[in-house]
Structures are given as C-alpha cells and as structure tokens.
Residue, then its C-alpha position, 0 to 999 in steps of 0.5 A: m529440795c527442788k522448786s516443785q517440791r517446795y511449791l508442793c510443800l507450801i500448798y500442803l502447809l497452806f491447807f493445814y494452816s487454814c485448818a489451824v488458826s486457833k494455834k495463835n495464828y502461827n503461819p508455817t508458810k511465812k517467808y523470812a527475807p534472806e537478810a534476816l536469815q543471814k543475820d540469824f546464821v551469823l549470830l549462831q556461828k558467833i555463839l558457837e565459835a565463842k561458847h561451844p567447848a568442843l567446836y573443833w574436837y572432831t572438825p578442824k577449824e579450817k574445815m568448820d569455817a568452810y562449812f559455815d561459809k557453805f551453808y551461809n551461801v545456801i541462803k540465796d532467797s527467802m525461806t520458811e522457818q522449816e526450810f531454814a532450820w532443816l536445809v541450813v541450820a541442821p546440816t551445819i551443826d551436824k559437822i560439829h559431831c556433838g550429839h548434844t548440839t541439836m536443832r529444834m523448831s521454834n516454840a510457836y511451830s512446835k505448838w502449831a504442829k502438836g497433835k497434827l497428822i501432817p502429809s508425809f512419805p507413807l512408810y515407817m521403816k526400821v533402818w540399819n546398816d544399808t537396809l530399810a524394812v517396812y514395819a508400818n504403812l500409813n496408806q494401809k487401806k490403799d496398799s496391798v504391797f508393803k506389809r511388815g518386813t517388806l524390804v525397800t531398796a530405793i526411794n525416788g531413784i536414790p539407793n538405800k546406802l546413799l539415801i541413809k548416808y545423805m539423811f545422816e548429814f542432817l542429824a547430830e551424833d557424838g563423834f562418828s557413832n551414827n547408831i543413834n541416827y539409825y534409831r532416829l530414822s527408825a522411830n519416824f522415817p516419814y518425819y525426817h524424809k519430809n523435812i530433808f527431801g520435801y514433799s512429792k505427790n507420788y513416790e517411786v519405791d523399789y522393793i523386794d517382793s515375796l518371791g525375792k524379785e526387785q520390783k518398782i511401784i508408785i505410791p501416793l503421798f499420805v494425806p490425812l483426811k480432816d475426820s482422821q485428823k480430829k480422831d487422831i487428836a482425840i485418841k492422843t488426848k485420851n491416851k495422854k489422860i491415861k498416861r498421867s495416872d501411870r506416868i511413873l512407868k514411862y521413866r522406870s520400872f522394876t520386876i522380878d521374874s516368877t522363877k526368881a532367876f533374874a530381875i529386870m530394871q528398866l530405866n528410860t531416863f536419869s532425870d525423872g521418876h524419883l530415882r533415888k528412892f527407886f534405886r534404894k528400894s529396888f536394890k534392897k529387894l534384890k538383896t532380900e529376895n536373893i536375886k542372882n541376876v539383874i538386867i538393867d535395860i537402858r536402850t532408850n535412856g537418853g541420859g539426864r542427871v549425871g548425879m543419878s547415873t553416878l548413884l546407880t554406878k555406886y550400887i553396881s561398882n565394886k571399887t572406887f571410881k571417877i567420872a571425868d579426867t577433865l571437865s572444862t570450858h574455855a569461857r566462864g560465862l555467856g557474855k554478850y550472848t546471854k540474851y539469846i540463851k535460855g536462862g542466860f543469867f542463871n547459867n552465868v551465875q552457875m558457871f561463875f561458881m562451879a568452875k575455876k580457871t587453871a594453868d591451861g587457860k580453861y575453866h575446870i569443874r575440879r570437884l568432878e575431875k578429882h573426886y572418887f566415888r565410893p560404892k554403896k555398902n550394900n551394893y549388888k554382888g550378883n551378875v549384871f547385864v546391861l542392855t544398850s543401843g543407839p539411844t543409850f546416850s549422855a549420862s547413860s554412856i557414862f554409866c556404861n563406861a564406869i562399869k565396863g570391864q568389871q567381872n560381874c558386868t556384861l554390856v549386851g546389845e549395840e554400840t551406844g550413841g553417847g561417846w565413849y571417849g567423852n562428850s559435851g554437856i552438863m549444862i545445855p541451854d537453848i540458843t533462840l535465834p531472834n528472827t526465826s526463833v529456831r532453837v539450837r542446844l548449846p552444851l557448855y562443858l566438855l567432859v573427857q571420861a575417866n578410863h575411857g575408850q582409846t578411840k575418840g569418836t565411837g560409842v561404848l562398845p558392848d561385850v556381847l554384840v546383838p545387832t538388829s535382827y530381821d527375823a525379830i522385826l518380822k515376828g515382833y520379838d525382843k532379840k536382845m532380851q532373848v539373848v540376855k535371858n539365854l546368857i543368864i541360863n548359861t551363867p553359873 
C-alpha cells in the first residue's frame, strides 16, 4: 500500500469513525507503535512454532523462518490494526498452507464494522482461473458500462492473472487447493481489494465491451451516503428478524422432487441444525417414499463437527470405514501460551485426556486412528450425487473422501477447498495478540485421512468436473445442479 493510499484510507476511516462513536469509541485509525507490533508478531511466531501441528508440512522450516523474518521487517513504522493484520499477519500465515490457520480482526473492530457500508472498490466479481466477471455494481446508478457479465481484464494497470495471484498471497488454503480462495474473492471482491490494496479515489479498469473490444475507463471509489448507510442497517436488522424465525433453513433442508425421481439434501454446516434428528427423519423418508436418487449439496459447507459428518457417512457407506490414519499433535497442552488462547485452560484439560504419547514422541488420539465405523442398518442403497466446490471444507472434505470410489456415489462439481490427504483441526481456538487484539485461529491436531489421495496438497477431486460456467453467470442458473439432474435422468 503506497503512502497516498494509506492517507486516503485514513481520511475515509476518520469519516466513518466520526459517525460511529457509539461502538464503544473504537478508533480504527489508531496507530500502534512499531515496538508493540513487533512484540505481537514475535509472540505469534513463537506460538505457531511451539503449538501448530503442521507448521512445516508444506513449507520447510528454513523457508518458514525466512518468511517470518521478511514480514517482521515490514514493520518499519506505526500501523493501524487493519494494516498490521492484512499487510503483516495475513501474508505470513498464508505461507503455512493450512486452511484452518486464518486471521481475524479484533472483536472491537468487528463490532465497529458490523452493519456499516464502508468505502470500497465498487465492483463485485465472479473470479475463476484468470477471469473476472462483474455480477454487481455498487455505483449502479452512476455507471452504464459495467453490467452483469462484463469481463474485466485489469485494475489499476495490474492484469487479472497477476492480480488474482497476488491476492491469493493474503488468503489461507489447505495445501495448494486455491479453489476456496476463488470463492472468497467472488463472495466479496471489494472487501478483499480494499484490505490488500487500500483505497484509491478513482480506479483505472480495463474491460471488454459489448463488441468484444478492450476498453479502459476511470471509475470512482464507492462512498455510501449517510442516508444509504442508515437504510442499509435498517434492512439488515429487518432481515435478521425474518431469519430468526426460519433460521434452521440456513443450516440444512430436505425436499423431494414432485416426480419423486430424486431428493435434494442441502447441508451448509455440520455444526448446527439438529442434524442427528434431521438425518434420521430424512433417510427414513427416502426409504418409505422409495426415492432412488439423492443429491447431497455441500458446496457451501465449511465443515463443523467431524462426528456429524461421520454420522452422515454411516447413512451412505456400504462398508466399515475409518476417519484417520493418524491424528496427532506434538504438544499435549498450550503451556506458557495458555493465557493468549481462547478457552486455554479447558483446551489444556481436553488435550490432556484425549491424547496419549506414543513411540514417535507425538500425542495421538488413538480411538479415531483405530476405530472403524459401521454403516447404519438402514443406510441408503440408491444413487448418491454429492455437489462439491471450493467452500466444501474440513469435515465436508472428510465426508467426500470417505465415500469417494463407492459404486453408487458420484462427486460432482469442483475440487474441494479442504485437503484430500489431510488437514489440521479438531480443536481450533483463537490466539489473541495482546497489543493489537488481532486474532489468529490455531488448529491443535494434524489429521491424515484414511484412504486419502496420493498427492499431498490437493482437495478431494470430483468424479464429474463441472467448472464455473460463464453462461450460467450471465443467465443466473445453477449449472452444477443442472448437470446432476441430467445424470439422474440418464442413470438406469
């Protein structure tokens, strides 16, 4: 971020700070002295080196040490929390290649930012491969150029390929499975562009016009008016009340097609939604209604409780199965770093009782390494189609691995964001750095999946690849679901 961008950033943050003193007077423009930032960074490095179970799984120690030195040396002057978090912490932990080791702003910042429309780059874009396609425009009333589907080829002189590659340097992933990061950028491109590149008063954007010719245009920063800010907060509050009454549908749903040719089970998490009861009722319904095909949509399922993904596997698997070849950590507790880690005392107690030291010097959860789970007696015998994508992560990728290769199961979509070979997790508390209060998630166990893929670093690969469809973006239809329904029609 250049000096002019930093000054512009401060001007806008000052403006929004002046309109938000009710948020416990949190000041996003507050600068932290280099010494305070360096202490936070050194502490983070020490905790990761002592407690992260897979710090050197993808990045050798000598390279990781060089990255720690590199980003420590970025701290040459005072910084705001946002600058420290995004310019120092985020690119450092990205080098671990652990999708569960992610950076979050402080609780105070999150409360301050909640419900706000903040100035940003104005275009929301679907991102895949080296392509950027507009699907929403915050400056819609002022802009007749950028319609849904407009292809952008460069921003401020940075071509797409280099732009996306650079932004990935600030976003964590399992191994080298960046498919999850395409979805992160697609979900909120203005947010990530603002945090990584800072603000510009105007943006130079190269794009392809309706005649297929490359053009260049200057577009302004999106700056919400105070009235639109209040209106946006009111709309969010209203929507929140509506969602509470029907919040269970955010977590999972089950529908049977009117022709009874198939059912769709959508699972957005393995953490909420009373899943034990939901699975029991849904699979009983499949049996009593004699539904021959079920589509399990876990494209947005970021994981959750491994016990719930294992329970789902019991309803699908036709044989006994195991979750992990190994599940271990090299430290039994958090030691002197307990006070910096959320729920530190209880994590220590849990780690003490759940793992035992073995001959390799590590602490293993032997039950999950040895235990074979049996399928449910009334498990599903029909055809199972599982929809996957980049956000299919953690416990969801464990489920995909467990059923992959079974004759009646077909994975459809894209490579999962969760690692196929294995990942770190099970217990994932937050580290809170004492000076800035920036948070970093710390997985405490390394899991190597049973019957995992042979290449360490990929996600679980689909049996039927359905990549991003530009036509689907233009017309707004679900290409992956369409492909699955066609497979069902053609399945005996």
